[in-house]
C-alpha positions, -999 to 999 in steps of 0.1 A, spaced: 0 0 0 30 23 4 30 27 -34 -5 41 -34 5 66 -7 35 75 -28 12 81 -58 -10 103 -38 21 122 -25 31 128 -61 -4 143 -66 2 167 -37 -18 149 -11 0 158 21 -26 150 47 -46 120 57 -76 121 80 -79 86 96 -109 69 111 -103 39 133 -113 3 126 -97 -32 125 -104 -36 88 -84 -4 82 -53 -18 98 -32 -23 66 -38 13 54 -34 28 88 -1 9 93 12 23 60 1 59 68 17 55 103 50 45 87 49 73 60 71 102 72 61 127 46 24 130 53 5 146 82 -20 123 100 -52 135 117 -73 112 140 -111 115 139 -135 88 153 -165 100 134 -167 97 96 -189 127 90 -166 149 110 -136 134 92 -150 142 58 -158 178 67 -125 184 84 -108 171 52 -130 196 32 -118 224 54 -82 214 49 -87 214 11 -103 248 13 -74 261 33 -45 245 14 -58 241 -22 -45 205 -21 -62 172 -22 -67 154 12 -70 117 18 -97 103 41 -96 67 54 -131 57 64 -143 30 88 -160 -2 77 -197 -10 73 -223 17 71 -199 41 89 -183 49 56 -217 62 43 -216 89 70 -191 108 49 -215 112 20 -225 149 29 -189 159 29 -182 141 -4 -212 159 -19 -198 193 -8 -164 184 -22 -180 175 -55 -198 207 -59 -168 228 -48 -147 207 -71 -121 196 -45 -102 164 -49 -110 144 -18 -94 109 -19 -118 87 -1 -104 53 9 -124 23 22 -111 -12 28 -130 -43 20 -124 -80 27 -115 -105 0 -149 -121 0 -175 -127 -26 -202 -100 -32 -227 -124 -16 -211 -117 18 -225 -82 18 -249 -79 46 -228 -98 70 -219 -81 103 -200 -49 96 -200 -53 58 -218 -35 31 -215 -34 -6 -190 -7 -13 -190 -6 -51 -206 27 -61 -210 37 -25 -209 75 -32 -226 74 -66 -217 101 -91 -201 122 -63 -171 99 -60 -167 71 -86 -154 39 -72 -120 24 -83 -116 -11 -69 -80 -22 -63 -70 -57 -51 -41 -54 -27 -12 -59 -29 -15 -42 -63 14 -40 -88 26 -5 -95 16 -6 -131 -20 -13 -121 -24 16 -97 -44 46 -110 -27 78 -120 -34 98 -89 -19 130 -104 -45 129 -132 -73 121 -108 -64 149 -84 -59 174 -113 -95 167 -124 -105 182 -91 -134 159 -81 -136 133 -53 -126 98 -60 -134 66 -40 -107 40 -37 -120 6 -26 -91 -15 -14 -98 -52 -13 -73 -70 10 -70 -94 38 -72 -78 73 -39 -95 82 -21 -85 49 16 -78 57 27 -42 53 63 -33 45 68 -4 69 105 -1 61 97 4 24 70 29 32 94 49 54 124 47 32 110 50 -4 80 74 -1 87 103 -24 84 139 -12 50 154 -14 47 174 -46 30 207 -52 -7 205 -61 -12 197 -98 -24 224 -121 -61 228 -124 -81 217 -155 -79 239 -186 -105 263 -198 -137 250 -214 -163 271 -232 -165 300 -256 -158 336 -247 -174 349 -279 -209 357 -266 -199 371 -232 -172 393 -249 -198 406 -274 -223 414 -245 -197 433 -225 -185 454 -254 -217 461 -273 -249 453 -253 -242 459 -217 -236 496 -223 -272 501 -233 -288 472 -214 -285 465 -177 -258 442 -163 -252 431 -128 -222 413 -114 -227 384 -89 -198 372 -68 -200 337 -54 -174 319 -33 -138 325 -45 -105 310 -35 -80 336 -24 -60 333 -56 -92 340 -76 -101 372 -59 -77 397 -75 -89 391 -110 -126 392 -99 -120 425 -81 -103 440 -112 -133 430 -133 -157 446 -109 -138 478 -108 -134 479 -145 -170 472 -154 -184 495 -127 -216 476 -128 -237 470 -96 -223 441 -76 -240 416 -53 -212 397 -34 -214 368 -10 -191 372 20 -173 340 8 -162 358 -23 -138 378 -1 -148 409 -20 -180 420 -2 -162 447 18 -137 456 -10 -159 466 -39 -169 498 -21 -198 518 -35 -203 492 -63 -220 469 -37 -257 470 -42 -277 475 -10 -306 451 -8 -294 437 -40 -313 404 -40 -347 420 -33 -342 449 -57 -331 426 -86 -359 402 -80 -384 430 -84 -366 446 -114 -345 419 -131 -315 431 -152 -311 421 -188 -277 404 -181 -261 387 -151 -225 378 -150 -215 355 -121 -179 350 -110 -171 321 -86 -192 294 -71 -230 294 -72 -241 325 -52 -262 320 -20 -284 350 -25 -322 344 -32 -320 363 -64 -299 335 -79 -327 310 -73 -353 335 -86 -334 335 -119 -350 302 -126 -382 320 -134 -366 349 -153 -360 337 -189 -356 373 -201 -324 376 -181 -293 361 -198 -269 345 -174 -231 340 -178 -209 322 -153 -171 323 -149 -163 294 -125 -136 270 -115 -162 243 -106 -179 242 -140 -214 240 -125 -240 264 -140 -261 262 -108 -293 268 -128 -319 244 -143 -325 269 -172 -302 276 -201 -272 297 -194 -236 300 -206 -208 286 -183 -171 293 -188 -151 267 -168 -116 273 -157 -94 296 -137 -111 330 -133 -78 348 -137 -72 332 -171 -107 338 -183 -108 374 -172 -74 380 -189 -87 364 -221 -116 388 -221 -89 415 -226 -99 451 -225 -134 451 -211 -152 485 -211 -169 505 -183 -205 495 -182 -219 513 -152 -253 513 -137 -276 516 -167 -308 508 -148 -301 531 -118 -300 503 -93 -276 521 -70 -300 550 -62 -326 524 -49 -299 504 -32 -286 534 -13 -321 542 0 -324 505 11 -290 506 29 -299 538 47 -332 523 59 -314 492 71 -291 514 92 -321 531 108 -338 498 116 -306 484 132 -306 513 156 -343 509 162 -341 472 170 -307 467 186 -315 432 200 -328 418 167 -308 390 150 -297 415 123 -283 440 148 -265 413 168 -249 399 137 -238 435 128 -223 439 163 -205 405 162 -191 412 127 -173 443 141 -151 418 161 -151 388 138 -138 408 108 -104 410 125 -100 372 126 -76 354 104 -104 329 94 -141 336 93 -164 306 87 -201 308 80 -215 274 89 -252 274 79 -273 289 51 -292 311 76 -259 324 91 -246 332 56 -278 350 47 -277 372 78 -240 379 73 -244 389 37 -272 413 45 -262 429 77 -225 424 86 -202 454 87 -186 467 54 -157 489 66 -131 463 73 -123 436 47 -125 401 61 -92 384 52 -104 348 47 -141 337 46 -153 302 39 -185 281 41 -196 246 32 -233 249 24 -232 246 -14 -254 215 -13 -279 233 9 -273 215 41 -257 225 74 -236 194 82 -201 194 95 -199 231 102 -176 229 132 -153 203 116 -149 223 84 -143 254 105 -115 236 124 -101 223 92 -98 259 79 -84 273 111 -56 248 119 -29 274 119 -49 305 126 -40 327 156 -76 340 157 -106 323 140 -143 329 142 -173 308 132 -209 319 129 -233 290 126 -269 281 135 -279 260 165 -290 229 145 -257 230 125 -237 230 157 -255 201 173 -252 180 141 -214 181 145 -208 172 181 -179 148 171 -157 177 160 -144 182 195 -121 152 190 -100 174 167 -93 202 190 -63 187 209 -46 181 175 -47 218 164 -21 245 170 -29 269 198 -49 299 190 -81 318 198 -112 302 184 -147 317 188 -178 298 178 -208 321 177 -241 302 175 -273 319 165 -301 305 185 -329 311 160 -352 285 175 -342 257 151 -345 261 114 -349 299 114 -355 302 77 -388 283 80 -416 306 68 -443 317 92 -469 290 100 -501 293 121 -502 255 127 -481 250 158 -475 213 153 -464 218 117 -442 247 127 -424 225 153 -420 197 128 -404 221 102 -383 242 126 -376 217 155 -365 243 180 -334 236 201 -340 213 231 -315 216 260 -289 242 268 -259 251 246 -239 257 278 -239 219 282 -225 215 247 -198 240 255 -187 219 284 -184 189 261 -161 209 238 -141 223 268 -151 258 257 -160 289 277 -197 297 274 -212 332 270 -248 343 264 -251 372 241 -284 392 241 -272 427 234 -242 445 219 -227 452 253 -224 414 259 -200 411 230 -173 431 248 -163 397 261 -145 393 227 -119 418 239 -113 400 271 -107 365 257 -72 351 260 -50 344 230 -55 306 233 -92 308 244 -119 285 230 -153 302 234 -188 294 225 -211 325 222 -248 318 221 -264 347 203 -300 350 215 -319 376 196 -353 391 205 -376 374 181 -402 402 183 -376 428 173 -363 405 145 -398 401 131 -405 439 134 -373 447 115 -382 423 87 -417 438 83 -403 474 79 -377 466 53 -384 483 20 
């Protein structure tokens, strides 16, 4: 198995997240004897997958995950799905016994072939495997999508630890990403000839740090209205190009053209585009996913290369006058935040004044990301913002946050209460991380806060499922300090935390104020 680890090292896989299990023994022995890789220990497969996702977001490299046997392996499915839609090369390894397929269903054994479906195609290898029959891991990692390696071997298969230790090649740099796919002709024509007389809006989805400079240049050159997710890293940097209340304004008065840069945006307007056939949509994205069920044009590749290929794009400006409406909307929001200081929006604004100074900011649920995009401060650029909710779920938030903040001196997460409780196993990772200040702010929005109003009490409870129990108990499980936050003054505790503190802040808004603020928005 050391040859397989060596192949992965040549593909830039420098870290392995390992789940326990007797069946995993041959792979774990090999990883234990490999001196050029970093090993992480996680007992829970769901947490392992999301921690690996966080490490891939932070490093830009592929990460290996060794999953447990039986149905435990299936617990990694949510993380594999996220990696697929973010186009990150997670190398998922399961071990299987050398038994006929009919043995599936025996204790601790399931059928592993095709376990992750289209999200991670299965490659079955019978171990020990000759070098010439091993897959080309460099090509697989370069493609950028997850892959499932099913290793069939005897549990007592001997492992040559001396060979693994002595002959494992150094970990290489991450392979180059896939080349450009698509045609620039129509987008280039629109930017040069049509957008100057027809409205164009720029949407910014999640961007890796090395993709942000070119996207910012494009925004400043086009000078069109911008709607930017916090995970683009550009929300605070585009200045007066940012469109206040953008999602609502654009839904009411759709533009003729939408140019998206980065991953699929989280704003509601993007979903509303499904019902707007009169708006032409163009996407520049590394992942290659259009994110729409209706026709659109997708340019797949490195945003920097695509923007450079567009060459000398003109100033387009705000043909439809969106910014005058957006400025009025933003001014009204400021008034309402002062009027309702204990609403969820106002508390998010107050928390953002502290969290914007963190080395890592993680938005761990769709509701948290929505509140942050709409109400967080805009004066100080957040250095590094991530999330993992592209598939619409709220799994693995704490694990992915820890994966992103391994080396951070100061890191903040903002997540929902349900998202936190779904990831209780993440605490196993804390002793393995470098010292630093980590703050997890949990919005207690009484369960699934995005559930629409419902008069039927039983139905409301079934849809939202409000939090049962006290988050202070969960903080004790993590070994974290616990603080209840009900007003802006309570957040002063952020200034008093030590440099190696682990704190859980439960943000408890006044629901009546939150509802009143929403009703009075333009």
